[in-house]
Structures are given as structure tokens and as C-alpha cells.
LOMI-379318 format. One record per residue (C-alpha): y negated, x negated, z. Coordinates in steps of 0.02 Angstrom, whole numbers, plus 50000, padded with zeros to 5 digits. Layout:
BEGIN
YXZ...
END
This chain:
BEGIN
514764854551141514364865251289514804851751400513624837551307512464850651286512254855551466512414834751535511074832451407509944845351483510404840851662510084821651644508744815451745507364805251656507454788951748506334779451624505164792451671505254789051862505444770251835503904770351732502714779651842503244768351986502834753451880500954763051818500844768352022501024749652071499784742851948498594755752009498974749252169498564731552129497204734952024496204744352176496744729752280496024716952207494134713852171494664704652014495784717451915494754731351979492964722451890494324719751718494854736551736492904745551767492294736251621493894736951483493864756651555492194757851454492944757451280494014773651327492684784251256492724775951078494504774051077494724792851111493244797450999494044786750840495664795150874495214811950892494104812750750494984800950639496564812050660495764828250629495184821550464496554814750418497644828750481496514842350344496534829750212498384828050226498604847050230497564846650061498654832349978500164840950032499544857049944499084848349801500784840749772501694860249818500344867949689501024874949515500094860649422500934847649378499184835649363498764840749542500634835849601500504818149510498804815849570499374819749781500964809149726499814794349655498594794649818500254793449923501234781149857499484768449845498894774350031500364769750103500724754150025499154747650091499224742150291497974750650383497064732350425496804730050247496224748550212494994744950356494194730450309494224736150120493324752250162492064743550267491804728350161491974735049988492024754349995490564756950094489354747049975490064753349821489924771049912488094764849974487904762649762488424777149689487554788649815485794779549757485974780049579486454798849601485084803049686483894791949607482594805849550482694812149726482134795649773480744792949646479974809749688479974804149876480974817649941482464806150005482494786350060483534777749981484994772950082485704755950144487324748150195486894746250348486594765850364488434768650376489114764250545490294751750568491174765050696491274777550530491894765150418493264762850528493434781450556493664783150353494914769850361496054776950468495694793750410496244789850237497614777450291498594792350405498124806550273499324799250159500894798850307500354816350364500364825250211502184820650191502344830350367501724844050307502484845350135504274843550225503884856850355503244868450244504814866950126505744868050280505474887050272506654898850183506114903849997506774921650028505384925150167504084918650037504754929949913504784946250028503084942950069502684941749875503614958849869502534966450009500934960549907500224947850020499264935249919499604914649919498264910850064498984927250172500704921250150500404904650196499334908550341500544922950400502124916150360502304899350316501254889650424502004899350586503564892750533503354876450469502174870850612503894870250723504424858350599502874849950591502274845750776503624832250833503294819350673501174827350689501284822550886502234804750847500714800750700499424804250834500144792950965500154780850842498304784050793498014780450975498894763050949498134759250766496304762150862496414746650918496334740250747494274744750750493964729450829494034718450693492284726150650491624725050827491804743250885491664743551069493414751051099494494744751231495164731051109493614724351089492754725851261494534717351310494274702751216492274700251222492994699651417494294687551417493194675551276491764676351438492904674351588494354666851516495514679051607496504681651470497924687851579497264697951692496014705551566497574708551417498674716151545497434729351591497134733151410498954734451371499094747651549497744756851488498434759951316500274764751413499354778351500498574785351349500094784051249501304789251355500434802351426500244811251262501914807451224502474818551378501104833751345501634834151163503554835451223503224848251351502284858551203503664855251104504974862751207503554878251251503614880951072505664879351054505624892251193504454903051117505564905750969507144908251066506494924551146
END
């Protein structure tokens, strides 16, 4: 066992070296070619939107997912059933279909419900009528990713919380800690070590799935690349650059998350 562990620790990451060489070669090719440099400069304008959609969507999905997980672990049967219903239904709908539904069915329904509830305020002139176009396609896309990923993230949180030994929770109860204090001081700090790896995988997956917002015309990396390729007919060059940028983002994030996991593991061992 020790020999196997030693071999695994000393194994050189040849895949990373090969990926770094390919990334460097691609960067040099982009710098040496006016065409590739132009395509890269154009497509790179969508990086900001891609990062914004991913970070905001993931933060909202994590908050919502944690709430759903706590409902699933609550002492109320009704809350547990509602949480299970939400998770199973949302996980059964493809992200792309959910994106279309939120954008073209959910947003109009929300606007209609808001206007119905605030009709007295509108009549008094305190607020104006909300129109569907007032809800931007960017935020419709973010809400779709939030709802879609929250169902998966809630299961990650639920499994992580359940991994904490019940004896420690009982000891915290004996010390007189409240439910919130037990969660904040005992449960969550231990659960995060179990939660972090799959949560990081979901974050990387959302970076890739953020490309789906291009179907709504949101100017992310994929949408700008699609428009550029359609206008210039440089499909090979454009989509090669799009794939290159996504690979840099996802592989870089994966390495950063792996380093964070190792750091937390070393702190735990100490």
C-alpha cells in the first residue's frame, strides 16, 4: 500500500506538461498570425460576460442549493418532500430546455404575476408597469443556470453534511450550542472538505454550460465566435480559438481547485 501511495505521489504529471506545451504553441501561433490574432481579440471580448454569468450563476445556485439541502435534512416531512420534488424535477430537465423555458415562458409569467400583484401601486402611480423586455436576456440566462445547477449542488451539500459524524453533533448539542451554531461551527467546517471537490467540478461544468446562453443572443465567448464565423466564413480558425479559450479557463480552474483541495487536506492532517 505504501509503495503504491509513494508511486502515486511521485508520478510526474506528463499530461499537464503536454497540455502546457500545446497551450504555449497555440499562443505563439496566435501571436505570429494576424488572422488568428484578430480572431482571438474579437472572441476574447466575450470572456467578461462568460465569467460574469458563471460566477453570479454559481453563487446564486450554491445559495439556493444549500437552502434546498437544509430543507431535505430538516425535521419537517413537508419540507423534505418539497426539496425532493424540486431536485428530481429540475434534474430531469435538460439545461438547454430549462434555458428556453425560463427565457420565453417563465419570464413572461413572472412579469404577468408581478403586474397583477402590484396593480394597486401602479394605479396610484407609485411604480410603473413591468414589461417582459425589462427582464434582460442575460439575467434570464443566469436564472436558468441558477435553477438548473441548484438541484445538483443541493445533493452535493446534502451528502457533505451527512458525512459529518453524528457523535460530534450530539456532543455539540450537549454543550448547549444552537442549531445555527452547530451548523456554523461543527458541521460546515468539516463538511466543506467533502463538498469542495464535487462543488469545484460543478463550477468547471458551469463554465462550459455558460456557452448555452449564446442561444439567447447573450454576447459571451460562443456567441461572439458564432457571429464572427458567420460573417467571415473563418469557421476553423474561429471555433479553434473558442475551444482554446474555454480550455484555458477550465483547465486553469481545475488546477487551482486541485491545489486548494491539497492545501485543505494538509491543514486537516496537521
